[in-house]
N, CA, C and O atoms as a DFTB+ gen file, in Angstrom:
432 C
 N C O
     1  1       8.832      -2.762     -16.903
     2  2       9.061      -1.938     -15.912
     3  2       8.232      -1.282     -16.083
     4  3       8.025      -0.871     -17.224
     5  1       7.323      -0.873     -14.902
     6  2       6.319       0.222     -14.557
     7  2       6.281       0.723     -13.411
     8  3       6.403       0.104     -12.354
     9  1       6.094       1.987     -13.561
    10  2       5.770       3.271     -12.103
    11  2       4.503       3.444     -11.813
    12  3       3.582       3.433     -12.629
    13  1       4.413       3.621     -10.555
    14  2       3.013       3.743     -10.519
    15  2       3.415       4.900      -9.006
    16  3       4.212       4.640      -8.105
    17  1       2.565       6.166      -9.153
    18  2       3.111       7.201      -8.594
    19  2       1.181       7.264      -7.874
    20  3       0.199       6.913      -8.526
    21  1       1.159       7.763      -6.543
    22  2      -0.705       8.060      -6.109
    23  2       0.167       9.423      -5.301
    24  3       1.360       9.445      -4.999
    25  1      -0.550      10.167      -5.152
    26  2      -1.391      10.826      -3.938
    27  2      -2.784      10.574      -3.296
    28  3      -3.899      10.653      -3.811
    29  1      -2.312      10.157      -1.670
    30  2      -3.497       9.504      -1.435
    31  2      -3.389      10.511      -0.230
    32  3      -2.365      10.830       0.372
    33  1      -5.050      11.062       0.046
    34  2      -5.601      11.653       0.988
    35  2      -6.136      11.038       2.198
    36  3      -6.811      10.062       1.871
    37  1      -6.120      11.161       3.110
    38  2      -7.471      10.372       3.952
    39  2      -9.090      11.129       4.052
    40  3     -10.168      10.767       4.524
    41  1      -8.562      12.449       3.286
    42  2     -10.254      13.009       3.345
    43  2     -10.779      12.207       1.632
    44  3     -11.638      12.805       0.985
    45  1     -10.333      11.223       1.208
    46  2     -10.705      10.547      -0.087
    47  2     -10.786       9.615       0.105
    48  3     -10.936       8.996      -0.948
    49  1     -10.782       8.833       1.165
    50  2     -11.351       7.560       1.791
    51  2      -9.742       6.898       2.257
    52  3      -8.603       7.165       1.874
    53  1     -10.277       5.949       3.234
    54  2      -8.919       5.412       4.029
    55  2      -8.368       4.152       3.700
    56  3      -7.348       3.679       4.202
    57  1      -8.949       3.723       2.997
    58  2      -8.266       2.225       2.243
    59  2      -8.578       2.589       0.481
    60  3      -9.493       3.081      -0.178
    61  1      -7.316       2.057       0.250
    62  2      -6.983       2.603      -1.012
    63  2      -6.308       1.116      -1.453
    64  3      -5.529       0.467      -0.756
    65  1      -6.706       0.826      -2.512
    66  2      -6.320      -0.450      -3.556
    67  2      -4.935       0.338      -4.189
    68  3      -5.039       1.372      -4.848
    69  1      -3.835      -0.209      -3.934
    70  2      -2.789       0.303      -4.270
    71  2      -2.103      -0.647      -5.540
    72  3      -1.419      -0.077      -6.390
    73  1      -2.304      -1.926      -5.599
    74  2      -1.945      -2.762      -7.018
    75  2      -2.994      -3.804      -6.743
    76  3      -3.199      -4.501      -5.749
    77  1      -3.910      -3.664      -8.505
    78  2      -4.877      -4.827      -8.340
    79  2      -3.893      -6.295      -8.756
    80  3      -2.769      -6.327      -9.258
    81  1      -4.798      -7.447      -8.334
    82  2      -4.356      -8.417      -8.538
    83  2      -4.030      -8.690     -10.395
    84  3      -4.888      -8.277     -11.176
    85  1      -3.031      -9.245     -10.836
    86  2      -3.013      -9.345     -12.417
    87  2      -3.121     -10.943     -13.081
    88  3      -3.344     -11.990     -12.472
    89  1      -2.901     -10.754     -14.416
    90  2      -3.225     -12.137     -14.792
    91  2      -2.120     -12.879     -14.968
    92  3      -2.351     -14.032     -15.332
    93  1      -0.496     -12.455     -14.761
    94  2       0.704     -12.396     -14.909
    95  2       1.644     -12.226     -13.891
    96  3       1.510     -11.194     -13.233
    97  1       2.868     -13.222     -13.491
    98  2       3.079     -12.625     -12.011
    99  2       3.915     -11.475     -12.493
   100  3       4.546     -11.519     -13.549
   101  1       3.899     -10.514     -11.737
   102  2       4.670      -9.447     -11.653
   103  2       5.867      -9.072     -10.267
   104  3       5.567      -9.102      -9.073
   105  1       6.885      -8.819     -10.690
   106  2       7.738      -8.156      -9.020
   107  2       7.460      -6.989      -8.751
   108  3       7.405      -6.236      -9.724
   109  1       7.273      -6.587      -7.829
   110  2       7.003      -5.228      -7.345
   111  2       8.335      -5.000      -6.416
   112  3       8.504      -5.209      -5.215
   113  1       9.156      -4.527      -7.354
   114  2      10.495      -4.129      -6.763
   115  2      10.532      -3.282      -5.203
   116  3      11.141      -3.525      -4.161
   117  1       9.826      -2.472      -5.498
   118  2      10.375      -1.138      -4.615
   119  2       8.642      -0.418      -4.236
   120  3       7.829      -0.347      -5.157
   121  1       8.394      -0.098      -3.287
   122  2       7.243       0.487      -2.627
   123  2       8.077       1.832      -1.592
   124  3       8.713       1.651      -0.554
   125  1       7.816       3.083      -2.260
   126  2       8.299       3.960      -1.087
   127  2       6.897       4.721      -0.783
   128  3       6.159       5.086      -1.699
   129  1       6.554       4.955       0.797
   130  2       5.571       6.004       1.324
   131  2       6.537       7.265       2.100
   132  3       7.225       7.387       3.113
   133  1       6.168       7.962       1.105
   134  2       6.486       9.385       1.860
   135  2       5.384      10.401       2.680
   136  3       4.868      11.085       1.796
   137  1       4.899      10.723       3.803
   138  2       4.189      11.772       4.558
   139  2       4.327      12.879       4.289
   140  3       5.358      13.413       4.698
   141  1       3.559      13.525       3.657
   142  2       3.753      14.980       3.078
   143  2       2.794      16.040       3.739
   144  3       2.351      17.116       3.337
   145  1       2.650      15.367       4.838
   146  2       1.661      15.781       6.001
   147  2       2.659      17.014       6.335
   148  3       3.853      16.757       6.495
   149  1       2.133      18.525       6.459
   150  2       2.919      19.216       7.190
   151  2       3.362      19.373       8.642
   152  3       4.310      20.029       9.074
   153  1       2.280      18.467       9.444
   154  2       2.398      18.616      10.763
   155  2       2.315      17.553      11.979
   156  3       2.655      17.430      13.156
   157  1       1.613      16.828      10.888
   158  2       0.720      15.042      11.797
   159  2       2.081      14.103      11.256
   160  3       2.842      14.378      10.328
   161  1       2.097      13.356      11.823
   162  2       2.336      11.515      11.390
   163  2       1.759      10.808      11.013
   164  3       0.817      10.772      11.804
   165  1       1.543       9.923      10.089
   166  2       0.558       9.384       9.270
   167  2       0.619       7.795      10.188
   168  3       1.656       7.174      10.421
   169  1      -0.073       7.592      10.392
   170  2      -0.209       5.734      10.578
   171  2      -1.237       5.138       9.496
   172  3      -2.201       5.689       8.965
   173  1      -0.764       3.929       9.348
   174  2      -1.042       2.941       8.430
   175  2      -1.099       1.513       8.359
   176  3      -0.621       0.851       9.280
   177  1      -1.693       0.898       7.249
   178  2      -1.509      -0.332       7.336
   179  2      -1.661      -1.011       5.891
   180  3      -2.630      -0.831       5.153
   181  1      -0.423      -1.914       5.569
   182  2      -0.876      -2.229       4.378
   183  2      -0.840      -4.076       4.319
   184  3       0.004      -4.841       4.786
   185  1      -2.073      -4.363       3.576
   186  2      -1.912      -5.482       3.933
   187  2      -2.777      -5.965       2.130
   188  3      -3.253      -5.108       1.385
   189  1      -2.766      -7.488       1.815
   190  2      -2.835      -8.337       1.176
   191  2      -5.090      -8.732       1.094
   192  3      -5.780      -9.176       2.011
   193  1      -5.472      -8.392      -0.104
   194  2      -6.833      -9.264       0.186
   195  2      -7.110     -10.164      -1.200
   196  3      -6.690     -10.007      -2.346
   197  1      -7.789     -10.940      -0.748
   198  2      -8.347     -11.670      -1.799
   199  2      -9.880     -11.762      -1.464
   200  3     -10.143     -11.964      -0.279
   201  1     -10.983     -11.636      -2.391
   202  2     -12.404     -11.611      -2.147
   203  2     -12.918     -12.706      -3.228
   204  3     -13.046     -12.409      -4.415
   205  1     -13.094     -13.508      -2.910
   206  2     -13.840     -14.520      -3.857
   207  2     -15.180     -15.069      -3.200
   208  3     -15.198     -15.321      -1.995
   209  1     -16.355     -15.262      -4.040
   210  2     -17.614     -15.344      -3.995
   211  2     -17.575     -17.158      -3.180
   212  3     -18.349     -17.481      -2.279
   213  1     -16.604     -18.009      -3.719
   214  2     -16.654     -19.231      -3.556
   215  2     -15.825     -19.340      -2.422
   216  3     -16.090     -20.480      -2.040
   217  1     -15.093     -18.940      -1.736
   218  2     -14.385     -19.286      -1.204
   219  2     -14.096     -17.721       0.506
   220  3     -14.244     -16.508       0.357
   221  1     -13.852     -18.158       1.315
   222  2     -14.056     -16.777       2.427
   223  2     -13.008     -15.613       2.142
   224  3     -12.012     -15.565       1.421
   225  1     -13.318     -15.149       2.570
   226  2     -12.497     -13.362       2.109
   227  2     -11.441     -13.779       3.122
   228  3     -11.551     -14.478       4.129
   229  1     -10.072     -12.981       2.429
   230  2      -8.687     -13.697       3.198
   231  2      -8.207     -12.582       3.028
   232  3      -8.329     -12.039       1.930
   233  1      -7.455     -11.881       4.211
   234  2      -6.921     -10.691       4.518
   235  2      -5.336     -10.738       4.947
   236  3      -5.254     -11.712       5.696
   237  1      -4.472     -10.337       4.862
   238  2      -3.085     -10.662       5.396
   239  2      -2.016      -9.626       5.348
   240  3      -1.207      -9.504       4.428
   241  1      -2.086      -8.866       6.456
   242  2      -1.566      -7.851       6.857
   243  2       0.417      -8.061       6.436
   244  3       1.039      -8.967       6.991
   245  1       0.995      -7.281       5.626
   246  2       2.382      -6.733       5.535
   247  2       2.732      -5.942       6.551
   248  3       3.859      -6.365       6.809
   249  1       2.512      -5.062       7.308
   250  2       2.586      -4.300       8.360
   251  2       1.755      -3.446       8.832
   252  3       1.154      -2.704       8.054
   253  1       1.536      -3.372      10.316
   254  2       0.067      -2.825      10.579
   255  2       0.581      -1.801      11.910
   256  3       1.290      -2.086      12.875
   257  1      -0.233      -0.221      11.449
   258  2       0.150       0.439      12.468
   259  2       1.585       1.318      12.266
   260  3       2.243       1.974      13.074
   261  1       1.702       1.142      11.370
   262  2       3.060       1.607      10.805
   263  2       3.172       3.096      10.946
   264  3       2.254       3.566      10.274
   265  1       3.902       4.112      11.533
   266  2       3.872       5.282      11.659
   267  2       4.818       6.065      11.116
   268  3       5.995       5.728      11.247
   269  1       4.506       7.154      10.466
   270  2       5.577       7.724       9.175
   271  2       5.730       8.920       9.795
   272  3       4.644       9.494       9.873
   273  1       6.799       9.652      10.361
   274  2       6.811      10.962      11.080
   275  2       6.265      11.791       9.968
   276  3       5.997      11.133       8.963
   277  1       6.012      13.186       9.892
   278  2       6.004      13.881       8.881
   279  2       7.308      14.322       8.535
   280  3       8.240      14.556       9.304
   281  1       7.269      14.426       7.088
   282  2       8.382      15.061       6.257
   283  2       9.282      13.683       5.984
   284  3      10.347      13.856       5.391
   285  1       8.956      12.443       6.344
   286  2       9.531      11.221       6.347
   287  2       9.312      10.540       5.433
   288  3       8.186      10.655       4.950
   289  1      10.274       9.535       4.788
   290  2       9.723       8.602       3.694
   291  2      10.407       6.940       4.600
   292  3      11.206       6.717       5.510
   293  1       9.349       5.934       3.507
   294  2       9.928       4.815       4.024
   295  2      10.056       4.055       2.556
   296  3       9.534       4.513       1.539
   297  1      10.840       2.803       2.592
   298  2      11.263       2.218       1.557
   299  2      10.594       0.983       2.004
   300  3      10.349       0.818       3.199
   301  1      10.294       0.135       1.142
   302  2      10.253      -1.602       0.913
   303  2      10.925      -2.055      -0.066
   304  3      11.250      -1.185      -0.874
   305  1      11.190      -2.885      -0.251
   306  2      12.094      -3.783      -1.270
   307  2      11.503      -4.847      -1.532
   308  3      10.612      -5.115      -0.726
   309  1      11.659      -5.618      -2.412
   310  2      11.260      -7.177      -2.974
   311  2      10.597      -7.856      -1.760
   312  3       9.416      -8.064      -1.480
   313  1      11.962      -8.177      -1.026
   314  2      11.933      -9.156      -0.058
   315  2      10.920      -8.728       1.433
   316  3      10.629      -9.512       2.337
   317  1      10.525      -7.264       1.334
   318  2       9.508      -6.689       2.430
   319  2       7.756      -7.123       1.697
   320  3       6.678      -7.532       2.126
   321  1       8.212      -6.820       0.707
   322  2       6.724      -6.824       0.101
   323  2       6.089      -7.636      -0.958
   324  3       5.073      -7.323      -1.578
   325  1       6.895      -8.871      -1.124
   326  2       6.786      -9.469      -2.276
   327  2       5.569     -10.323      -1.815
   328  3       5.266     -10.432      -0.627
   329  1       4.944     -10.873      -2.750
   330  2       3.469     -11.911      -2.783
   331  2       3.194     -11.766      -4.578
   332  3       3.574     -11.115      -5.551
   333  1       2.030     -13.145      -4.092
   334  2       1.998     -13.496      -5.563
   335  2       0.735     -12.687      -6.073
   336  3      -0.413     -13.113      -5.952
   337  1       1.008     -11.695      -6.552
   338  2      -0.305     -10.590      -7.293
   339  2      -1.263     -11.499      -8.463
   340  3      -2.255     -10.993      -8.989
   341  1      -0.806     -12.883      -8.767
   342  2      -1.961     -13.320      -9.118
   343  2      -3.410     -13.872      -8.420
   344  3      -4.456     -14.484      -8.636
   345  1      -2.819     -13.341      -7.676
   346  2      -4.111     -13.953      -6.112
   347  2      -4.427     -13.018      -5.665
   348  3      -5.633     -12.767      -5.660
   349  1      -3.644     -12.239      -5.187
   350  2      -3.800     -10.945      -3.858
   351  2      -4.042      -9.375      -4.739
   352  3      -3.498      -9.203      -5.830
   353  1      -4.846      -8.394      -4.150
   354  2      -4.991      -7.236      -4.464
   355  2      -3.860      -6.487      -3.224
   356  3      -3.938      -6.809      -2.039
   357  1      -2.766      -5.390      -3.773
   358  2      -2.409      -4.995      -2.295
   359  2      -3.083      -3.920      -1.945
   360  3      -3.525      -3.311      -2.919
   361  1      -3.383      -3.353      -0.685
   362  2      -4.169      -2.405      -0.258
   363  2      -3.330      -1.717       0.690
   364  3      -2.464      -2.368       1.274
   365  1      -3.518      -0.057       1.004
   366  2      -3.189       0.602       2.131
   367  2      -4.215       1.350       2.458
   368  3      -4.813       1.988       1.592
   369  1      -4.589       1.386       3.819
   370  2      -5.139       1.907       4.537
   371  2      -4.528       2.889       6.044
   372  3      -3.853       2.599       7.032
   373  1      -5.052       3.868       5.650
   374  2      -4.969       5.075       6.370
   375  2      -5.370       5.321       7.733
   376  3      -6.598       5.324       7.819
   377  1      -4.844       5.507       8.719
   378  2      -5.765       5.318       9.880
   379  2      -6.644       6.972      10.127
   380  3      -7.487       7.182      11.000
   381  1      -6.226       7.828       9.249
   382  2      -6.246       9.534      10.105
   383  2      -7.110       9.768       8.593
   384  3      -6.808       9.117       7.593
   385  1      -8.216      10.790       8.599
   386  2      -9.048      11.359       7.637
   387  2      -7.490      12.472       7.441
   388  3      -6.993      12.350       6.322
   389  1      -7.036      13.081       8.014
   390  2      -6.095      14.008       7.872
   391  2      -4.555      13.594       6.794
   392  3      -3.905      14.224       5.958
   393  1      -4.474      12.106       7.433
   394  2      -3.410      11.860       6.634
   395  2      -3.305      12.162       5.264
   396  3      -4.308      12.163       4.550
   397  1      -1.497      12.574       4.568
   398  2      -1.607      13.026       3.060
   399  2      -0.267      12.360       3.018
   400  3       0.645      12.736       3.754
   401  1      -0.146      11.452       2.232
   402  2       0.964      10.414       1.829
   403  2       1.252      10.289       0.121
   404  3       0.204      10.080      -0.491
   405  1       2.620      10.390      -0.851
   406  2       3.002       9.948      -1.993
   407  2       3.648       8.628      -2.034
   408  3       4.767       8.366      -1.593
   409  1       2.785       7.783      -2.639
   410  2       3.059       6.585      -3.052
   411  2       3.884       6.493      -4.123
   412  3       3.390       6.856      -5.190
   413  1       4.705       6.211      -4.131
   414  2       5.708       5.436      -5.622
   415  2       6.091       4.109      -5.593
   416  3       6.927       3.726      -4.775
   417  1       5.419       3.134      -6.637
   418  2       5.514       1.725      -6.715
   419  2       6.238       1.208      -7.871
   420  3       5.713       1.438      -8.960
   421  1       7.394       0.522      -7.859
   422  2       8.132      -0.094      -8.995
   423  2       8.263      -1.575      -9.074
   424  3       8.812      -2.299      -8.243
   425  1       7.510      -2.032     -10.523
   426  2       7.254      -3.502     -10.900
   427  2       8.484      -3.508     -11.565
   428  3       9.104      -2.471     -11.802
   429  1       8.941      -4.849     -11.941
   430  2       9.691      -5.596     -12.637
   431  2       9.107      -6.452     -13.633
   432  3       9.825      -7.183     -14.316
């Protein structure tokens, strides 16, 4: 079991690799995203990306234009966020430079 904690600010870049692809399958059990901005909602995308030189890049959205109100959190479980992590990287894209989120990811 592994826990990953990240503090993500829009000012440090809008696209963030949340979980890289790995050589052996890992189950992503829980993903919690908390909007820690004092006044603004946060809008974000969560997507899978596989970029190989021998094939065209592939991008698949898990969720697009999700709005998280200030001071609230959203939780995804393995049914919502599950994918083959030997093939894809998991990314999160913030839609505003002012966004501030905390992220917690649990694998099993």
